[in-house]
C-alpha positions in Angstrom: -127.1 -147.9 108.8 -130.5 -147.0 107.4 -133.6 -144.9 108.3 -132.2 -141.4 107.7 -128.7 -142.4 108.6 -129.5 -143.9 112.0 -128.0 -147.1 113.4 -130.6 -149.8 114.0 -130.8 -151.4 117.4 -132.5 -154.6 118.7 -133.4 -154.8 122.4 -133.7 -158.2 124.1 -135.2 -158.0 127.6 -138.1 -159.9 129.2 -139.5 -156.8 130.9 -141.6 -154.6 128.5 -141.2 -151.5 130.7 -137.4 -151.8 130.6 -137.5 -152.2 126.8 -139.7 -149.1 126.6 -137.4 -147.1 128.8 -134.3 -148.0 126.8 -136.1 -147.4 123.5 -137.2 -143.9 124.6 -133.7 -143.0 125.6 -132.2 -144.3 122.4 -134.8 -142.8 120.0 -134.1 -139.3 121.3 -130.6 -139.5 119.6 -130.0 -138.3 116.1 -127.9 -141.3 115.1 -129.7 -144.2 116.9 -133.0 -145.9 116.5 -134.6 -149.0 118.1 -135.9 -151.0 115.2 -137.1 -154.2 116.9 -137.6 -155.8 120.3 -137.7 -159.3 121.8 -138.8 -160.7 125.2 -136.9 -164.0 125.3 -134.2 -166.0 123.5 -136.5 -167.7 121.1 -138.0 -164.4 120.0 -134.5 -162.9 119.8 -133.3 -165.6 117.5 -136.2 -164.9 115.2 -135.4 -161.2 115.3 -131.7 -161.9 114.5 -132.9 -163.7 111.4 -135.5 -161.2 110.2 -134.7 -157.8 111.6 -131.8 -155.9 110.0 -130.0 -154.2 112.9 -126.4 -152.9 113.6 -126.2 -153.8 117.3 -128.2 -155.6 119.9 -128.7 -154.9 123.6 -129.3 -158.2 125.5 -130.2 -158.7 129.2 -128.5 -161.6 131.0 -131.6 -162.6 133.0 -134.0 -163.8 130.3 -136.7 -166.3 131.1 -135.6 -169.8 130.1 -132.5 -169.5 128.0 -130.2 -166.9 129.6 -128.5 -164.0 127.8 -125.1 -165.8 128.1 -126.6 -168.9 126.5 -128.2 -166.8 123.8 -124.8 -165.3 123.0 -123.3 -168.8 122.6 -126.2 -169.8 120.3 -125.6 -166.7 118.2 -121.9 -167.5 117.9 -122.6 -171.1 116.9 -125.0 -170.0 114.2 -122.6 -167.4 112.8 -124.4 -164.2 113.6 -121.8 -161.4 113.7 -124.0 -158.4 114.9 -122.2 -156.9 118.0 -124.0 -157.3 121.3 -124.0 -155.1 124.4 -124.9 -157.1 127.5 -126.9 -155.0 130.0 -127.6 -156.5 133.4 -128.4 -155.7 137.0 -125.8 -158.3 138.1 -122.2 -157.6 139.3 -119.8 -157.0 136.4 -117.0 -158.5 138.4 -118.7 -161.9 138.1 -120.4 -161.5 134.7 -118.5 -159.1 132.4 -115.7 -161.5 131.4 -118.2 -164.4 131.0 -120.3 -162.3 128.6 -117.2 -161.2 126.6 -116.0 -164.8 126.4 -119.4 -165.8 125.1 -119.2 -163.3 122.3 -120.5 -159.9 123.7 -118.7 -156.7 122.7 -119.6 -154.9 125.9 -121.1 -155.2 129.3 -122.9 -152.5 131.3 -124.8 -152.6 134.5 -128.4 -151.2 134.5 -127.5 -149.0 137.5 -125.1 -146.9 135.2 -126.2 -143.4 134.2 -128.2 -143.4 131.0 -125.5 -141.5 129.0 -123.2 -144.5 129.6 -125.6 -146.7 127.7 -125.3 -144.4 124.7 -121.5 -144.2 125.1 -121.3 -148.0 125.2 -123.4 -148.4 122.1 -121.4 -145.9 120.1 -118.1 -147.5 121.2 -119.3 -150.9 120.1 -120.5 -149.6 116.8 -117.0 -148.2 116.2 -115.6 -151.8 116.7 -114.3 -151.3 120.2 -115.1 -153.2 123.4 -117.0 -151.5 126.2 -116.6 -152.2 130.0 -116.5 -149.8 132.9 -113.2 -148.1 133.7 -113.1 -150.1 137.0 -113.6 -153.4 135.2 -111.1 -152.5 132.5 -108.5 -151.8 135.1 -109.1 -155.1 136.9 -108.9 -157.1 133.6 -105.7 -155.4 132.6 -104.1 -155.8 136.0 -104.9 -159.5 136.0 -103.4 -159.8 132.5 -100.2 -158.0 133.6 -99.9 -160.1 136.7 -100.7 -163.3 134.7 -102.5 -164.9 137.6 -106.1 -165.4 138.8 -107.7 -162.7 140.7 -107.0 -163.0 144.4 -109.8 -163.3 147.0 -112.3 -164.2 144.2 -115.6 -165.4 145.5 -116.2 -169.2 145.4 -119.2 -168.4 143.2 -116.8 -167.4 140.5 -115.8 -171.0 140.1 -119.3 -172.0 139.0 -120.1 -172.5 135.3 -122.6 -170.3 133.6 -125.3 -172.8 133.9 -124.5 -173.5 137.6 -124.6 -169.7 138.3 -128.0 -169.5 136.6 -129.3 -172.3 138.7 -127.9 -170.9 141.9 -129.8 -167.6 141.2 -133.0 -169.5 140.5 -132.7 -171.4 143.8 -132.1 -168.1 145.6 -135.3 -166.7 143.9 -137.3 -169.6 145.4 -137.5 -172.0 142.4 -137.7 -175.7 143.2 -135.8 -178.3 141.2 -138.9 -179.2 139.1 -139.6 -175.5 138.3 -136.0 -174.9 137.4 -136.1 -178.0 135.1 -139.2 -176.6 133.3 -137.8 -173.1 133.0 -134.5 -174.2 131.6 -136.0 -177.1 129.5 -133.8 -179.6 131.2 -134.6 -182.9 133.0 -135.0 -183.0 136.8 -132.0 -185.4 136.9 -129.8 -182.9 135.1 -130.8 -180.1 137.5 -130.1 -182.3 140.5 -126.7 -183.1 139.1 -126.0 -179.3 138.8 -127.2 -178.7 142.3 -124.8 -181.4 143.6 -121.9 -179.8 141.7 -122.8 -176.4 143.1 -122.8 -177.8 146.6 -119.4 -179.3 146.1 -117.8 -176.2 144.6 -119.2 -174.0 147.4 -118.4 -176.5 150.1 -122.0 -176.8 151.2 -123.1 -180.1 152.8 -126.9 -180.1 152.6 -129.7 -178.9 150.4 -130.8 -176.5 153.2 -127.4 -174.9 153.3 -127.5 -174.5 149.5 -130.8 -172.7 149.7 -129.7 -170.4 152.5 -126.5 -169.5 150.6 -128.4 -168.9 147.4 -131.1 -166.7 149.0 -128.4 -164.6 150.8 -126.4 -164.3 147.6 -129.4 -163.1 145.6 -130.3 -160.6 148.3 -126.8 -159.2 148.3 -126.8 -158.9 144.5 -130.0 -156.8 144.4 
């Protein structure tokens, strides 16, 4: 902790206005200071190498490499700075994925601003942060020792498949998804086929309709 005793924070989000808003909130605190920002995973990796910080806030929905994939990259390269994942997406589907990938906390952007500060301080103390509702669900499943009942079929998708489903729902075609994710068209087509199988969808049109409706329900 430097700069007059303040904890240094890195923000990774592809929306400059969001980064600015979070920074303004944090910089009003006596013990917290935003020291650097990044707009995508490549820039974030550079900041992790060059910017000395105590904790990072990472959005899941980054352009190209997702926040989940960024977490996995950080773990593979041995970075140990704790990460708070912040997202507009449903914690019931993403919180555990983020924690398994290496995050120390998950918070939805819709949460009150003071919750962000609470989450940061909790993570800085070495604890894990999730909402009270999510914590109860995780503990209950642990006690019952069984998968969550009535889970959405979407929960069976891998992190990459989930990302592709979202992009389909946002109107991206196969070629566009391949370019955004830096994968071959053949690889994206294989993922699309797996998604259809897991969701019991028969045609490409059914997949698109499902994806559009799912994205609309999430937002």
